[in-house]
VMD Tcl script that builds the backbone (N, CA, C; Angstrom):
set m [mol new atoms 279]
animate dup $m
set s [atomselect $m all]
$s set {name element resname resid chain x y z} {
  {N N MET 1 A -13.676 18.522 24.130}
  {CA C MET 1 A -12.830 18.883 23.012}
  {C C MET 1 A -13.104 17.934 21.850}
  {N N ASN 2 A -13.186 18.499 20.668}
  {CA C ASN 2 A -13.332 17.727 19.439}
  {C C ASN 2 A -12.077 17.905 18.602}
  {N N ILE 3 A -11.726 16.867 17.862}
  {CA C ILE 3 A -10.629 16.972 16.911}
  {C C ILE 3 A -11.217 16.792 15.523}
  {N N LYS 4 A -10.969 17.796 14.681}
  {CA C LYS 4 A -11.492 17.788 13.314}
  {C C LYS 4 A -10.320 17.683 12.346}
  {N N GLN 5 A -10.494 16.854 11.332}
  {CA C GLN 5 A -9.451 16.651 10.335}
  {C C GLN 5 A -9.947 17.139 8.992}
  {N N SER 6 A -9.065 17.820 8.272}
  {CA C SER 6 A -9.388 18.226 6.909}
  {C C SER 6 A -8.137 18.075 6.056}
  {N N GLU 7 A -8.371 17.931 4.752}
  {CA C GLU 7 A -7.262 17.675 3.845}
  {C C GLU 7 A -7.551 18.332 2.508}
  {N N GLN 8 A -6.514 18.921 1.928}
  {CA C GLN 8 A -6.622 19.494 0.593}
  {C C GLN 8 A -5.356 19.132 -0.161}
  {N N ASP 9 A -5.522 18.481 -1.294}
  {CA C ASP 9 A -4.397 17.974 -2.071}
  {C C ASP 9 A -3.561 17.056 -1.181}
  {N N LYS 10 A -2.293 17.377 -0.992}
  {CA C LYS 10 A -1.407 16.516 -0.198}
  {C C LYS 10 A -1.223 17.021 1.228}
  {N N ASN 11 A -1.860 18.111 1.586}
  {CA C ASN 11 A -1.681 18.701 2.910}
  {C C ASN 11 A -2.939 18.559 3.743}
  {N N GLY 12 A -2.731 18.385 5.040}
  {CA C GLY 12 A -3.873 18.236 5.927}
  {C C GLY 12 A -3.602 18.828 7.292}
  {N N VAL 13 A -4.666 18.896 8.068}
  {CA C VAL 13 A -4.559 19.456 9.412}
  {C C VAL 13 A -5.564 18.772 10.328}
  {N N PHE 14 A -5.151 18.570 11.559}
  {CA C PHE 14 A -6.045 18.165 12.632}
  {C C PHE 14 A -6.187 19.382 13.533}
  {N N LYS 15 A -7.417 19.773 13.847}
  {CA C LYS 15 A -7.666 20.928 14.704}
  {C C LYS 15 A -8.365 20.481 15.974}
  {N N ALA 16 A -7.843 20.939 17.106}
  {CA C ALA 16 A -8.494 20.709 18.393}
  {C C ALA 16 A -9.408 21.899 18.648}
  {N N VAL 17 A -10.681 21.606 18.918}
  {CA C VAL 17 A -11.684 22.661 19.056}
  {C C VAL 17 A -12.426 22.486 20.379}
  {N N ILE 18 A -12.512 23.569 21.131}
  {CA C ILE 18 A -13.300 23.605 22.368}
  {C C ILE 18 A -14.293 24.749 22.230}
  {N N GLU 19 A -15.567 24.427 22.315}
  {CA C GLU 19 A -16.636 25.436 22.220}
  {C C GLU 19 A -16.430 26.356 21.016}
  {N N ASP 20 A -16.248 25.769 19.851}
  {CA C ASP 20 A -16.085 26.489 18.583}
  {C C ASP 20 A -14.808 27.320 18.494}
  {N N GLN 21 A -13.878 27.140 19.430}
  {CA C GLN 21 A -12.606 27.854 19.381}
  {C C GLN 21 A -11.486 26.861 19.089}
  {N N GLU 22 A -10.687 27.151 18.055}
  {CA C GLU 22 A -9.522 26.307 17.783}
  {C C GLU 22 A -8.476 26.572 18.857}
  {N N VAL 23 A -8.070 25.502 19.542}
  {CA C VAL 23 A -7.096 25.642 20.628}
  {C C VAL 23 A -5.760 24.989 20.286}
  {N N GLY 24 A -5.705 24.290 19.166}
  {CA C GLY 24 A -4.458 23.678 18.740}
  {C C GLY 24 A -4.621 23.051 17.373}
  {N N HIS 25 A -3.476 22.783 16.726}
  {CA C HIS 25 A -3.534 22.124 15.426}
  {C C HIS 25 A -2.252 21.343 15.163}
  {N N LEU 26 A -2.380 20.374 14.284}
  {CA C LEU 26 A -1.252 19.568 13.818}
  {C C LEU 26 A -1.314 19.564 12.300}
  {N N GLU 27 A -0.207 19.930 11.665}
  {CA C GLU 27 A -0.136 19.978 10.207}
  {C C GLU 27 A 0.621 18.760 9.692}
  {N N TYR 28 A 0.103 18.161 8.632}
  {CA C TYR 28 A 0.771 17.015 8.026}
  {C C TYR 28 A 0.723 17.125 6.512}
  {N N ALA 29 A 1.538 16.303 5.864}
  {CA C ALA 29 A 1.558 16.264 4.398}
  {C C ALA 29 A 1.809 14.829 3.955}
  {N N TRP 30 A 1.173 14.456 2.869}
  {CA C TRP 30 A 1.418 13.144 2.267}
  {C C TRP 30 A 2.700 13.220 1.457}
  {N N LEU 31 A 3.643 12.328 1.744}
  {CA C LEU 31 A 4.898 12.261 0.995}
  {C C LEU 31 A 4.805 11.249 -0.137}
  {N N GLY 32 A 3.840 10.369 -0.033}
  {CA C GLY 32 A 3.604 9.322 -1.022}
  {C C GLY 32 A 2.302 8.639 -0.660}
  {N N PRO 33 A 1.935 7.591 -1.376}
  {CA C PRO 33 A 0.634 6.958 -1.128}
  {C C PRO 33 A 0.505 6.319 0.254}
  {N N LYS 34 A 1.617 5.956 0.878}
  {CA C LYS 34 A 1.551 5.280 2.176}
  {C C LYS 34 A 2.474 5.901 3.216}
  {N N THR 35 A 2.883 7.158 3.006}
  {CA C THR 35 A 3.751 7.840 3.966}
  {C C THR 35 A 3.287 9.279 4.132}
  {N N LEU 36 A 3.113 9.671 5.390}
  {CA C LEU 36 A 2.806 11.072 5.660}
  {C C LEU 36 A 3.808 11.619 6.653}
  {N N SER 37 A 3.993 12.920 6.628}
  {CA C SER 37 A 4.902 13.576 7.565}
  {C C SER 37 A 4.085 14.445 8.510}
  {N N ILE 38 A 4.468 14.399 9.776}
  {CA C ILE 38 A 3.913 15.345 10.745}
  {C C ILE 38 A 4.895 16.509 10.768}
  {N N ASN 39 A 4.433 17.674 10.329}
  {CA C ASN 39 A 5.318 18.818 10.144}
  {C C ASN 39 A 5.336 19.785 11.320}
  {N N HIS 40 A 4.211 19.942 11.987}
  {CA C HIS 40 A 4.137 20.977 13.022}
  {C C HIS 40 A 2.946 20.705 13.935}
  {N N THR 41 A 3.160 20.890 15.221}
  {CA C THR 41 A 2.080 20.803 16.204}
  {C C THR 41 A 2.142 22.056 17.059}
  {N N GLU 42 A 0.992 22.669 17.283}
  {CA C GLU 42 A 0.957 23.901 18.082}
  {C C GLU 42 A -0.329 23.947 18.892}
  {N N VAL 43 A -0.194 24.378 20.154}
  {CA C VAL 43 A -1.343 24.544 21.042}
  {C C VAL 43 A -1.330 25.973 21.567}
  {N N ASN 44 A -2.500 26.588 21.607}
  {CA C ASN 44 A -2.650 27.921 22.182}
  {C C ASN 44 A -2.095 27.884 23.607}
  {N N PRO 45 A -1.181 28.801 23.959}
  {CA C PRO 45 A -0.582 28.785 25.299}
  {C C PRO 45 A -1.608 28.816 26.436}
  {N N ASP 46 A -2.766 29.419 26.203}
  {CA C ASP 46 A -3.800 29.460 27.241}
  {C C ASP 46 A -4.355 28.075 27.554}
  {N N PHE 47 A -4.109 27.110 26.677}
  {CA C PHE 47 A -4.629 25.752 26.851}
  {C C PHE 47 A -3.502 24.733 27.032}
  {N N GLY 48 A -2.295 25.227 27.268}
  {CA C GLY 48 A -1.147 24.345 27.456}
  {C C GLY 48 A -1.282 23.488 28.708}
  {N N GLY 49 A -0.594 22.359 28.700}
  {CA C GLY 49 A -0.582 21.478 29.861}
  {C C GLY 49 A -1.819 20.619 30.027}
  {N N GLN 50 A -2.691 20.600 29.036}
  {CA C GLN 50 A -3.935 19.827 29.129}
  {C C GLN 50 A -3.905 18.573 28.252}
  {N N GLY 51 A -2.759 18.294 27.645}
  {CA C GLY 51 A -2.647 17.101 26.814}
  {C C GLY 51 A -3.214 17.250 25.416}
  {N N ILE 52 A -3.498 18.473 25.005}
  {CA C ILE 52 A -4.103 18.695 23.688}
  {C C ILE 52 A -3.137 18.321 22.568}
  {N N GLY 53 A -1.883 18.718 22.699}
  {CA C GLY 53 A -0.896 18.378 21.682}
  {C C GLY 53 A -0.756 16.874 21.514}
  {N N LYS 54 A -0.700 16.163 22.634}
  {CA C LYS 54 A -0.585 14.702 22.576}
  {C C LYS 54 A -1.805 14.089 21.900}
  {N N LYS 55 A -2.990 14.604 22.204}
  {CA C LYS 55 A -4.205 14.080 21.572}
  {C C LYS 55 A -4.182 14.313 20.062}
  {N N LEU 56 A -3.632 15.433 19.631}
  {CA C LEU 56 A -3.509 15.698 18.196}
  {C C LEU 56 A -2.553 14.701 17.536}
  {N N VAL 57 A -1.428 14.440 18.195}
  {CA C VAL 57 A -0.465 13.471 17.657}
  {C C VAL 57 A -1.103 12.087 17.580}
  {N N LEU 58 A -1.806 11.687 18.627}
  {CA C LEU 58 A -2.456 10.371 18.632}
  {C C LEU 58 A -3.540 10.278 17.559}
  {N N ALA 59 A -4.240 11.381 17.302}
  {CA C ALA 59 A -5.247 11.392 16.234}
  {C C ALA 59 A -4.581 11.189 14.874}
  {N N ALA 60 A -3.430 11.825 14.671}
  {CA C ALA 60 A -2.704 11.657 13.406}
  {C C ALA 60 A -2.214 10.217 13.250}
  {N N ILE 61 A -1.776 9.616 14.346}
  {CA C ILE 61 A -1.318 8.223 14.301}
  {C C ILE 61 A -2.487 7.296 13.980}
  {N N ASP 62 A -3.615 7.508 14.623}
  {CA C ASP 62 A -4.806 6.697 14.326}
  {C C ASP 62 A -5.198 6.824 12.854}
  {N N PHE 63 A -5.150 8.045 12.338}
  {CA C PHE 63 A -5.469 8.303 10.933}
  {C C PHE 63 A -4.515 7.537 10.015}
  {N N ALA 64 A -3.218 7.603 10.320}
  {CA C ALA 64 A -2.226 6.898 9.504}
  {C C ALA 64 A -2.473 5.393 9.543}
  {N N ARG 65 A -2.790 4.878 10.711}
  {CA C ARG 65 A -3.054 3.435 10.822}
  {C C ARG 65 A -4.286 3.039 10.012}
  {N N GLU 66 A -5.316 3.869 10.038}
  {CA C GLU 66 A -6.520 3.586 9.242}
  {C C GLU 66 A -6.201 3.529 7.750}
  {N N LYS 67 A -5.232 4.327 7.340}
  {CA C LYS 67 A -4.838 4.393 5.927}
  {C C LYS 67 A -3.707 3.413 5.599}
  {N N ASN 68 A -3.314 2.582 6.588}
  {CA C ASN 68 A -2.176 1.658 6.427}
  {C C ASN 68 A -0.925 2.399 5.982}
  {N N ALA 69 A -0.708 3.570 6.577}
  {CA C ALA 69 A 0.426 4.416 6.218}
  {C C ALA 69 A 1.431 4.468 7.365}
  {N N LYS 70 A 2.626 4.910 7.038}
  {CA C LYS 70 A 3.686 5.146 8.013}
  {C C LYS 70 A 3.889 6.652 8.129}
  {N N ILE 71 A 4.552 7.054 9.213}
  {CA C ILE 71 A 4.750 8.478 9.478}
  {C C ILE 71 A 6.234 8.802 9.544}
  {N N LYS 72 A 6.604 9.880 8.862}
  {CA C LYS 72 A 7.917 10.494 9.022}
  {C C LYS 72 A 7.687 11.717 9.904}
  {N N VAL 73 A 8.405 11.790 11.007}
  {CA C VAL 73 A 8.151 12.845 11.989}
  {C C VAL 73 A 9.173 13.965 11.829}
  {N N LEU 74 A 8.700 15.144 11.450}
  {CA C LEU 74 A 9.546 16.326 11.344}
  {C C LEU 74 A 9.340 17.262 12.529}
  {N N CYS 75 A 8.216 17.148 13.191}
  {CA C CYS 75 A 7.869 17.989 14.340}
  {C C CYS 75 A 8.539 17.423 15.598}
  {N N THR 76 A 9.292 18.255 16.302}
  {CA C THR 76 A 10.010 17.777 17.490}
  {C C THR 76 A 9.056 17.351 18.603}
  {N N TYR 77 A 7.926 18.021 18.740}
  {CA C TYR 77 A 6.970 17.626 19.779}
  {C C TYR 77 A 6.393 16.246 19.472}
  {N N ALA 78 A 5.957 16.034 18.240}
  {CA C ALA 78 A 5.398 14.733 17.862}
  {C C ALA 78 A 6.444 13.634 18.028}
  {N N LYS 79 A 7.697 13.937 17.697}
  {CA C LYS 79 A 8.773 12.959 17.861}
  {C C LYS 79 A 8.919 12.580 19.326}
  {N N ALA 80 A 8.853 13.560 20.220}
  {CA C ALA 80 A 8.975 13.284 21.654}
  {C C ALA 80 A 7.834 12.393 22.139}
  {N N VAL 81 A 6.617 12.654 21.684}
  {CA C VAL 81 A 5.464 11.833 22.077}
  {C C VAL 81 A 5.670 10.392 21.625}
  {N N ILE 82 A 6.082 10.211 20.391}
  {CA C ILE 82 A 6.269 8.863 19.849}
  {C C ILE 82 A 7.449 8.165 20.517}
  {N N ASP 83 A 8.544 8.896 20.738}
  {CA C ASP 83 A 9.727 8.301 21.367}
  {C C ASP 83 A 9.437 7.805 22.783}
  {N N LYS 84 A 8.535 8.471 23.493}
  {CA C LYS 84 A 8.217 8.097 24.879}
  {C C LYS 84 A 7.275 6.899 24.976}
  {N N ASN 85 A 6.689 6.491 23.854}
  {CA C ASN 85 A 5.699 5.418 23.894}
  {C C ASN 85 A 6.107 4.283 22.945}
  {N N PRO 86 A 6.618 3.175 23.497}
  {CA C PRO 86 A 7.045 2.055 22.647}
  {C C PRO 86 A 5.928 1.496 21.764}
  {N N ASP 87 A 4.679 1.623 22.183}
  {CA C ASP 87 A 3.557 1.108 21.397}
  {C C ASP 87 A 3.337 1.884 20.100}
  {N N LEU 88 A 3.993 3.026 19.960}
  {CA C LEU 88 A 3.804 3.854 18.768}
  {C C LEU 88 A 4.942 3.710 17.762}
  {N N GLN 89 A 5.995 3.008 18.130}
  {CA C GLN 89 A 7.185 2.910 17.284}
  {C C GLN 89 A 6.905 2.277 15.920}
  {N N ASP 90 A 5.918 1.403 15.852}
  {CA C ASP 90 A 5.629 0.695 14.601}
  {C C ASP 90 A 5.123 1.608 13.490}
  {N N ILE 91 A 4.703 2.810 13.841}
  {CA C ILE 91 A 4.122 3.717 12.855}
  {C C ILE 91 A 5.198 4.490 12.079}
  {N N LEU 92 A 6.431 4.463 12.581}
  {CA C LEU 92 A 7.485 5.272 11.979}
  {C C LEU 92 A 7.934 4.723 10.632}
  {N N ALA 93 A 8.145 5.656 9.692}
  {CA C ALA 93 A 8.615 5.285 8.342}
  {C C ALA 93 A 10.120 5.087 8.370}
}
mol reanalyze $m
mol bondsrecalc $m
mol representation Tube
mol addrep $m
């Protein structure tokens, strides 16, 4: 599985791709120069239970850290992933 990131203006997406098929995505938006929001995470039901959603959330966190940014979490799935891992709490805005 590959995770591809793209961005246009203030909105961006991380896409999980297996053999040229998008199997999940995470949508985010920049709220300011150092804050982004995770708005939505979705995985194709045929690929559920494989940790794809979590990998998308972790990719967004890595991206935010590279940009020295904080995250405001609007997506309930992403919030659950972050809440379960104390090592990720520092990223929250």
